C-alpha positions, -999 to +999 in steps of 0.1 A: +177+081+019+143+088+005+156+078-030+170+046-015+136+038+001+117+044-032+141+023-052+140-005-026+102-004-026+100-006-063+124-036-064+106-055-036+072-049-052+086-062-085+099-094-068+066-100-050+047-095-082+068-120-101+065-144-073+027-140-073+024-144-110+048-174-112+028-198-089-006-214-089-034-195-072-040-219-043-054-191-022-088-196-038-114-222-028-134-242-052-159-214-056-132-190-066-134-171-033-101-154-024-089-167+010-055-150+009-065-122+033-062-127+070-089-148+085-105-150+119-117-178+140-133-181+174-109-193+200-119-223+222-115-202+254-139-176+239-164-203+230-163-218+265-169-185+282-197-175+259-176-148+242-181-148+205-171-127+175-204-114+160-200-114+122-234-097+118-223-067+138-193-044+142-184-059+175-151-077+181-148-098+213-118-114+228-100-138+231-096-135+194-075-157+170-063-143+137-043-159+109-018-136+092-004-135+056+022-161+064-004-186+079+007-179+115-020-178+141-020-153+169-044-151+198-051-119+216-067-120+251-078-084+248-077-054+225-040-044+222-030-013+241+007-010+230+012-013+192+042-011+170+040-006+132+069-016+109+057-001+076+041+033+067+009+017+052+003-002+085+009+031+104-016+050+083-043+024+087-038+023+125-040+061+128-071+061+106-087+036+129-084+061+157-052+050+175-026+075+187-017+068+223-017+031+217+009+034+189+042+034+208+066+031+179+068+031+141+094+026+114+116+055+103+096+062+071+062+065+088+056+103+083+018+104+080-002+116+098+019+143+115+016+125+148+035+096+134+066+117+130+069+121+168+066+084+176+095+064+188+114+049+158+124+013+154+145+014+122+140+015+084+145-014+061+166-029+088+144-031+118+159-027+153+146-060+166+162-056+201+145-022+205+111-036+194+114-064+220+125-040+247+094-018+242+072-048+252+043-042+228+011-062+229+014-066+191+037-058+163+023-053+128+048-065+102+043-067+065+046-094+039+067-070+017+094-069+044+098-107+046+128-111+023+150-092+048+130-093+080+118-129+084+145-138+109+138-107+129+101-114+129+108-149+143+129-133+171+099-112+180+077-143+182+103-161+202+102-133+227+065-140+233+053-109+215+023-112+191+034-105+155+008-101+127+022-100+092-001-079+070-007-091+034+011-073+006-020-059-011-017-059-049-049-041-058-077-021-043-098-050-032-068-066-013-062-032+003-097-031+016-091-066+030-059-056+049-077-026+064-105-048+076-081-074+089-061-049+109-093-033+121-107-066+134-074-075+151-073-042+172-111-043+179-121-016+154-141-037+130-168-010+125-143+018+120-124-003+094-157-010+075-164+028+074-129+035+061-134+010+033-169+023+025-155+059+022-126+047+000-150+029-024-172+059-026-143+081-035-131+056-061-166+055-076-168+093-077-135+095-095-144+068-120-177+086-127-160+119-134-136+103-160-160+079-176-172+102-203-139+118-212-137+117-250-099+122-254-085+091-238-049+098-231-017+076-233+002+080-200+038+073-189+043+070-151+079+070-137+088+060-102+125+069-104+147+094-122+176+090-147+199+071-152+176+043-141+140+052-149+115+026-136+079+025-146+049+003-136+033-019-163+007-046-162-005-061-129+006-031-108-014-007-087-008+020-112-022-001-141-053-006-120-055+032-114-051+039-151-078+013-159-102+029-135-099+063-151-099+050-187-063+060-196-038+039-215-004+029-200+023+032-226+042+005-207+028-029-217+053-052-200+045-070-167+054-054-134+080-027-129+104-022-158+135-001-164+129+021-195+153+043-214+146+080-223+148+070-259+119+045-255+098+072-237+104+095-267+094+067-291+062+061-271+054+099-271+029+099-242+002+125-239+009+127-201+039+120-180+032+114-143+062+117-120+060+097-088+093+106-072+105+138-054+142+134-047+152+154-077+151+192-073+126+209-096+118+175-110+091+185-135+114+209-153+142+184-151+120+158-169+110+183-196+147+192-203+158+156-210+173+151-244+147+146-270+118+154-247+110+188-261+090+173-289+069+150-267+032+157-266+032+157-228+059+184-228+045+206-255+011+205-239+025+210-204+012+177-192+042+166-170+027+164-135+042+154-102+020+133-079+028+123-043+041+087-046+029+079-010-007+083-021-004+054-045+024+033-031+011+030+005-018+006+005-039+023+031-067+047+036-052+074+013-051+051-018-084+065-031-069+100-028-040+088-049-065+076-075-080+110-076-047+128-078-036+107-108-070+113-124-066+150-120-031+148-135-043+129-166-077+145-170-077+179-152-106+191-173-129+165-157-124+180-123-130+217-130 
């Protein structure tokens, strides 16, 4: 099941990436400002009652109107007390914001932090819409990545009178910061969200500083699935941004996620192989034993390293930790 989830995630991300690259960027205003993240506006009822959202402070006041990634507006009369998350990245953000009792259910794959494991479950890639509605949450946090299969279900939730906020599918670090801030504002934790983002940026800067002066810039191959269908991230992916931040070269030069043959990996002869999947037993040794891999620089120098895929695939508070783990895999000497 975990393999299925990882392959599905790779496929969906690839589709969304191609969609994003194929259209014009109409999410930017004339000044080049990105308006694709969720926005806030003061509701009329809040204005009449003297209740405002103070942009200069960390205070969030209600009623509050938010616009989600699909352009749908929701209005919350008060901070939500019963929350459902439909994707692990949403779950991790909500827990990092200090929620526990308020989160009443999560998707089957939400396994971090540990408290998420014990929450009521509402399905995997196929959400149990009937159960979600029966739990009567104040708000459901959906995700743009789920739209290809969940759009009809999301509409059922709206039709049941439940507030649904579709979180933007962040495609880079800056957009991840934006989604954390949008979720934080929606649930009345604007200040907490800002602190999470601040800490993530500090960690990313620290990692970049440690790898900045590395003399031996390494060529890296990152794989997100095992044989017979090896997938790897190329340009315009999170992993490309991570490799750029640490000054490493991605041997995959195509756009998005591509399927690559073992023969092509041998031809590229990477200095480091980063394994981002864990459904194969003893996966590092399994990679090393592939036909023709014995002569690879990465294998001969013992630079085949497994990294927790959740740290880089879940666009939440742990993304900066994922950056650090990849940096340690590629340039371990910079962290001694």
